[in-house]
C-alpha positions in Angstrom: -63.3 -19.8 -26.4 -63.3 -17.7 -23.3 -61.8 -20.5 -21.3 -59.0 -21.0 -23.9 -58.2 -17.3 -23.6 -58.1 -17.5 -19.8 -55.8 -20.6 -20.0 -53.5 -18.8 -22.4 -53.3 -15.8 -20.1 -52.6 -18.1 -17.2 -49.8 -19.8 -19.2 -48.3 -16.4 -20.1 -48.5 -15.2 -16.5 -46.8 -18.4 -15.4 -44.0 -18.0 -17.9 -43.5 -14.4 -16.8 -43.2 -15.5 -13.2 -40.8 -18.3 -14.1 -38.6 -15.8 -16.0 -38.7 -13.3 -13.1 -37.8 -16.1 -10.7 -34.7 -17.2 -12.7 -33.7 -13.6 -13.3 -33.8 -12.9 -9.7 -31.8 -16.0 -8.9 -29.2 -15.0 -11.5 -28.7 -11.7 -9.9 -29.2 -12.6 -6.2 -25.7 -14.0 -5.7 -24.5 -13.0 -2.3 -20.9 -14.3 -2.3 -18.0 -15.2 -4.5 -15.4 -17.9 -4.0 -12.0 -18.6 -5.6 -9.7 -16.6 -7.9 -10.9 -14.3 -10.7 -8.4 -12.7 -13.1 -8.4 -10.4 -16.1 -5.7 -9.7 -18.6 -5.2 -6.0 -19.2 -4.4 -6.3 -22.9 -0.7 -7.0 -22.4 0.6 -10.6 -22.1 2.1 -10.1 -18.7 -0.2 -7.5 -17.2 -3.3 -8.7 -15.3 -5.5 -8.1 -12.2 -6.5 -10.8 -9.8 -9.2 -10.9 -7.1 -9.0 -13.7 -4.6 -12.2 -14.2 -2.6 -11.6 -15.9 0.7 -14.0 -17.0 3.5 -15.9 -14.7 5.8 -16.4 -12.0 3.1 -12.7 -11.2 2.7 -10.9 -10.5 -0.6 -7.4 -9.8 -1.8 -6.5 -7.8 -4.9 -3.3 -8.0 -6.9 -2.2 -6.1 -10.0 1.0 -7.2 -11.7 3.0 -6.6 -14.9 6.3 -7.6 -16.4 7.9 -5.0 -14.1 6.6 -6.9 -11.0 3.8 -6.2 -8.5 2.1 -2.9 -9.0 -0.9 -2.7 -6.5 -2.1 -4.8 -3.6 -5.1 -4.4 -1.4 -7.1 -6.5 1.1 -10.5 -6.0 2.7 -14.2 -7.0 3.0 -16.6 -7.4 0.2 -20.3 -7.7 -0.2 -22.8 -8.0 -3.0 -25.8 -5.7 -2.6 -28.3 -4.4 -5.2 -26.5 -6.4 -7.9 -23.3 -4.5 -7.1 -20.0 -5.9 -5.9 -18.7 -3.6 -3.1 -15.0 -3.8 -2.3 -13.9 -2.1 0.9 -10.1 -2.0 1.2 -10.0 -1.8 5.0 -7.7 -4.7 5.9 -4.5 -3.8 4.0 -1.5 -4.0 6.3 0.9 -1.1 5.8 4.7 -1.5 5.6 7.0 0.2 8.1 9.1 3.1 6.8 12.5 4.4 8.0 12.1 6.6 11.1 14.2 8.3 13.8 14.1 9.4 17.4 15.9 12.5 18.6 17.0 14.1 21.8 17.9 17.8 22.1 20.1 20.0 24.3 21.3 23.6 24.4 24.6 25.4 25.2 26.3 28.7 24.7 28.6 27.5 21.9 28.5 29.3 18.6 28.0 25.9 16.8 25.9 22.9 17.2 26.8 19.2 17.3 24.8 16.4 15.7 25.4 12.8 16.5 23.5 10.2 14.5 23.4 6.4 15.4 22.3 4.4 12.4 20.5 1.0 12.9 18.4 -1.4 10.9 15.0 -2.5 12.1 16.6 -5.3 14.2 18.5 -2.6 16.2 21.8 -3.7 14.6 24.2 -0.8 13.9 24.7 -0.2 10.1 28.4 0.1 9.7 28.8 -0.3 5.9 28.4 2.2 3.1 26.1 4.7 4.8 26.8 8.1 3.3 25.3 11.4 4.6 25.3 15.0 3.4 23.6 18.2 4.6 21.9 21.0 2.7 21.9 24.0 2.4 24.8 24.1 4.9 26.7 21.5 2.8 28.9 18.9 4.6 29.3 15.2 4.0 30.5 12.2 6.0 30.5 8.4 6.2 29.3 6.1 8.9 32.1 4.8 11.2 32.7 1.3 12.4 30.2 1.8 15.3 27.4 2.9 13.0 27.8 6.6 14.0 27.7 9.9 12.0 28.8 13.3 13.2 28.1 16.8 11.9 29.0 20.2 13.3 27.3 23.5 12.1 27.5 27.1 13.0 24.4 28.3 14.7 22.0 29.6 12.0 18.4 30.7 11.4 17.8 28.2 8.6 16.8 24.6 8.9 19.3 22.0 7.6 18.4 18.7 5.9 20.6 15.7 6.5 20.3 13.0 3.8 21.3 9.4 4.5 21.8 6.9 1.7 23.3 3.4 1.5 23.4 0.2 -0.5 20.0 -1.6 -0.3 18.8 1.0 2.2 15.8 3.2 1.8 17.0 6.9 1.5 16.1 9.0 4.6 16.1 12.7 5.3 16.2 14.4 8.7 15.3 18.1 9.0 16.9 20.0 11.9 16.9 23.5 13.4 20.4 24.9 13.9 20.0 26.6 17.2 20.4 23.4 19.4 22.3 20.1 19.5 21.0 16.7 18.7 21.5 13.0 19.5 19.5 11.0 17.0 18.8 7.3 16.5 17.8 6.4 12.9 16.2 3.1 12.0 16.6 2.4 8.3 14.6 0.0 6.2 16.4 -2.3 3.8 15.1 -2.3 0.3 13.9 -5.7 -1.1 15.3 -7.1 -4.3 11.8 -7.3 -5.8 9.4 -4.4 -6.3 7.0 -3.6 -3.5 3.4 -3.0 -4.7 1.7 0.2 -4.0 -0.9 -0.4 -1.2 -4.6 0.4 -1.5 -6.4 1.3 1.7 -9.4 3.3 2.9 -11.0 3.0 -0.6 -14.4 1.6 -1.6 -14.9 0.4 -5.2 -18.2 -0.6 -6.6 -18.6 -2.8 -9.7 -21.9 -4.1 -11.2 -21.8 -7.9 -10.5 -22.8 -8.9 -14.0 -20.0 -6.6 -15.4 -17.5 -8.2 -13.0 -18.5 -11.8 -13.9 -18.4 -11.1 -17.6 -15.0 -9.3 -17.4 -13.1 -11.7 -15.1 -12.4 -15.4 -15.7 -12.4 -17.8 -12.8 -9.4 -20.0 -12.3 
């Protein structure tokens, strides 16, 4: 009788060890591969994670309006948790300008603006500019140039530049000196740019992720 009880205990202990072994195997996954996606409740709205080699992932969020969010980075699975570090997302260039300044005894200042695209080609079509609060407006000439003249003043002035398929840009100037400015303007794509995710760490329990996302 005692031997039977001992054998039963041994069998129970063995079953417990087997269960613990398979449970640990189930939650000891250290990497993911392929594409995982989840519908957000709307037919054309979904999130996608693409797990690449070397512990790298890409995240996309899209809807019927187009791309909404994008991020790229390193991932790891630790303590049954998927850790997503958005540290590899490449940022897009924005419109920018370079300026030179000079002074004189005139009672007004002159502002010359040369307008280029990112390929250093002068933008000569449909660039409109206006200033505020000292209101003036002008159009770019055939050489891609804009000219303003203001009475010297204590306030700053903002010069707004807009154009067809061009990202709007604003330059803020003091009105006690003269300027020669080169502006490099970004063209707007026909499709929506997604908002970029960077310097963000997201943690998701791995069993929650695997139960919520389908693998393609």
